[in-house]
C-alpha positions as CSV (number, residue, x, y, z in Angstrom):
1,X,-54.8,-55.4,15.4
2,X,-53.5,-55.8,18.9
3,X,-50.1,-54.1,18.0
4,X,-52.1,-51.2,16.3
5,X,-54.2,-50.7,19.4
6,X,-51.3,-50.9,21.8
7,X,-49.3,-48.3,19.7
8,X,-52.4,-46.1,19.7
9,X,-52.6,-46.0,23.5
10,X,-48.7,-45.3,23.5
11,X,-49.2,-42.3,21.4
12,X,-52.3,-41.1,23.3
13,X,-55.0,-42.1,20.7
14,X,-58.4,-43.6,21.3
15,X,-58.7,-46.1,18.5
16,X,-62.0,-47.4,17.1
17,X,-63.6,-50.1,19.1
18,X,-64.1,-53.6,17.5
19,X,-67.7,-52.9,17.2
20,X,-67.2,-49.6,15.3
21,X,-64.4,-51.4,13.2
22,X,-66.9,-54.2,12.3
23,X,-69.5,-51.7,11.4
24,X,-66.9,-50.0,9.0
25,X,-65.9,-53.3,7.5
26,X,-69.5,-53.9,6.8
27,X,-70.1,-50.6,5.3
28,X,-67.2,-50.8,3.0
29,X,-68.3,-54.4,2.0
30,X,-71.9,-53.5,1.5
31,X,-71.0,-50.7,-0.8
32,X,-68.4,-52.8,-2.7
33,X,-66.0,-49.9,-1.8
34,X,-63.1,-49.4,-4.2
35,X,-62.1,-45.8,-3.2
36,X,-62.4,-44.7,0.5
37,X,-61.3,-41.6,2.3
38,X,-60.3,-41.9,5.9
39,X,-59.9,-38.5,7.9
40,X,-57.7,-39.3,10.8
41,X,-55.3,-42.2,10.1
42,X,-54.2,-42.7,13.7
43,X,-52.2,-45.9,14.0
44,X,-54.1,-47.7,11.3
45,X,-56.8,-49.5,13.4
46,X,-59.8,-48.0,11.4
47,X,-57.8,-48.3,8.1
48,X,-57.3,-52.0,8.6
49,X,-61.0,-52.7,9.2
50,X,-61.9,-50.6,6.2
51,X,-59.3,-52.4,4.0
52,X,-60.7,-55.7,5.1
53,X,-64.2,-54.7,3.8
54,X,-63.1,-53.1,0.6
55,X,-62.7,-54.7,-2.8
56,X,-59.2,-56.5,-3.2
57,X,-58.3,-53.7,-5.8
58,X,-59.6,-50.9,-3.6
59,X,-57.5,-48.0,-2.4
60,X,-57.6,-46.3,1.1
61,X,-56.7,-42.6,1.1
62,X,-56.0,-41.6,4.6
63,X,-55.2,-38.2,5.9
64,X,-53.6,-37.1,9.1
65,X,-51.5,-34.3,10.3
66,X,-49.2,-36.5,12.3
67,X,-46.4,-38.0,10.5
68,X,-45.4,-40.4,13.4
69,X,-48.9,-41.8,13.5
70,X,-48.9,-42.4,9.7
71,X,-45.5,-44.0,10.0
72,X,-47.1,-46.5,12.4
73,X,-50.1,-47.0,10.2
74,X,-47.9,-47.6,7.2
75,X,-46.2,-50.4,9.2
76,X,-49.5,-51.9,10.4
77,X,-51.0,-52.0,7.0
78,X,-47.9,-54.0,5.9
79,X,-48.0,-56.3,8.7
80,X,-51.7,-56.8,8.1
81,X,-50.8,-58.1,4.6
82,X,-52.0,-55.2,2.6
83,X,-49.8,-54.1,-0.4
84,X,-48.3,-50.5,-0.4
85,X,-50.5,-49.9,-3.4
86,X,-53.6,-50.3,-1.4
87,X,-53.1,-47.2,0.7
88,X,-52.4,-43.6,-0.2
89,X,-51.2,-41.8,3.0
90,X,-51.5,-38.1,2.8
91,X,-49.8,-35.7,5.5
92,X,-51.7,-32.6,6.1
93,X,-54.8,-30.9,7.6
94,X,-57.8,-32.7,6.2
95,X,-59.5,-29.3,5.2
96,X,-56.4,-28.4,3.2
97,X,-56.2,-31.9,1.4
98,X,-59.9,-32.7,0.8
99,X,-60.3,-29.8,-1.8
100,X,-57.7,-31.5,-3.9
101,X,-59.6,-34.8,-4.1
102,X,-61.9,-35.6,-7.1
103,X,-65.6,-35.0,-6.9
104,X,-67.9,-37.9,-6.9
105,X,-65.1,-40.4,-6.9
106,X,-65.3,-42.0,-3.6
107,X,-67.6,-44.9,-2.2
108,X,-67.1,-44.2,1.5
109,X,-65.7,-41.3,3.6
110,X,-64.7,-42.0,7.2
111,X,-64.2,-39.3,9.7
112,X,-62.4,-39.9,12.9
113,X,-61.3,-36.4,13.8
114,X,-62.0,-33.6,16.2
115,X,-65.7,-32.9,16.4
116,X,-65.0,-29.2,15.7
117,X,-64.4,-30.1,12.0
118,X,-67.3,-32.4,11.5
119,X,-69.5,-29.9,9.6
120,X,-66.8,-29.0,7.2
121,X,-65.9,-32.8,6.7
122,X,-69.7,-33.5,5.9
123,X,-69.7,-30.8,3.3
124,X,-66.6,-32.1,1.8
125,X,-67.9,-35.6,1.8
126,X,-71.0,-34.6,0.0
127,X,-68.8,-33.3,-2.8
128,X,-66.4,-36.4,-2.7
129,X,-69.0,-39.2,-2.5
130,X,-70.8,-40.7,-5.5
131,X,-74.5,-41.2,-5.3
132,X,-75.1,-44.0,-2.9
133,X,-71.8,-43.4,-1.3
134,X,-71.6,-43.5,2.5
135,X,-70.4,-41.0,5.0
136,X,-69.5,-42.5,8.6
137,X,-68.7,-39.9,11.6
138,X,-67.0,-41.6,14.6
139,X,-67.5,-40.3,18.1
140,X,-71.1,-38.8,17.7
141,X,-72.2,-39.9,21.1
142,X,-69.7,-37.3,22.4
143,X,-68.6,-39.4,25.3
144,X,-72.2,-40.2,26.3
145,X,-72.9,-36.5,26.5
146,X,-75.1,-36.2,23.5
147,X,-78.2,-37.4,25.3
148,X,-77.5,-35.1,28.2
149,X,-79.6,-31.7,27.6
150,X,-77.3,-29.9,30.2
151,X,-74.2,-30.6,28.2
152,X,-73.4,-27.5,26.4
153,X,-69.6,-27.8,25.8
154,X,-68.3,-26.9,22.3
155,X,-67.7,-30.4,21.3
156,X,-71.3,-31.7,22.3
157,X,-73.0,-28.8,20.7
158,X,-71.2,-29.2,17.5
159,X,-71.8,-33.0,17.2
160,X,-75.6,-32.3,18.0
161,X,-75.7,-29.6,15.3
162,X,-74.0,-31.9,12.8
163,X,-76.4,-34.7,13.4
164,X,-79.3,-32.4,13.1
165,X,-77.9,-31.0,9.8
166,X,-77.3,-34.5,8.2
167,X,-80.8,-35.7,9.6
168,X,-82.7,-32.6,8.0
169,X,-80.7,-32.6,4.8
170,X,-82.3,-33.9,1.7
171,X,-78.8,-35.1,0.6
172,X,-78.4,-37.9,3.2
173,X,-80.3,-41.0,4.5
174,X,-78.9,-41.2,7.9
175,X,-78.8,-43.7,10.9
176,X,-77.0,-43.4,14.3
177,X,-75.3,-46.7,15.0
178,X,-74.7,-47.1,18.9
179,X,-71.3,-48.9,18.5
180,X,-68.0,-47.7,20.0
181,X,-68.3,-44.1,20.7
182,X,-71.3,-43.7,18.3
183,X,-71.1,-43.9,14.4
184,X,-73.3,-41.7,12.3
185,X,-73.7,-43.4,9.0
186,X,-75.4,-41.6,6.1
187,X,-75.9,-42.7,2.5
188,X,-75.7,-39.9,-0.1
189,X,-78.9,-39.6,-2.0
């Protein structure tokens, strides 16, 4: 994990914090997750946390546009002791890849991507998740701007709108977990 975090800093990424990682592991374990989608592979930090919570026969499908990040993540997964068959690494834009994934086939969808894509990722997760499956959005505290009513930048407004849409939807049972940069977890009804 230290190597993955160090490599994340080297390539300019902000990896999930240990608290957020522990929450992801808990969510995967609580749902007995066998099939998980991760949007934003990074250097594999969150993927390792998810894999540690998943069933031993579980497969993590992780999507990222950066081939170099995925190369690092593949190495990190192997060094952490996970067999190559436990991960399916897909290079591409999430919004291009997600429509090709099976409806209702996933136990957990984790989104660690730009906030501007949150709404589309939530819509995709609703289709991808089985009933009782979990959506987790990372970074919903918007660098601590979410509670500042004067913050009107595009990222903060998008995050607020996404949280509101999930909270008001009849399809989700949500909770905001104040770990790391904020984790919005929601169970699909």
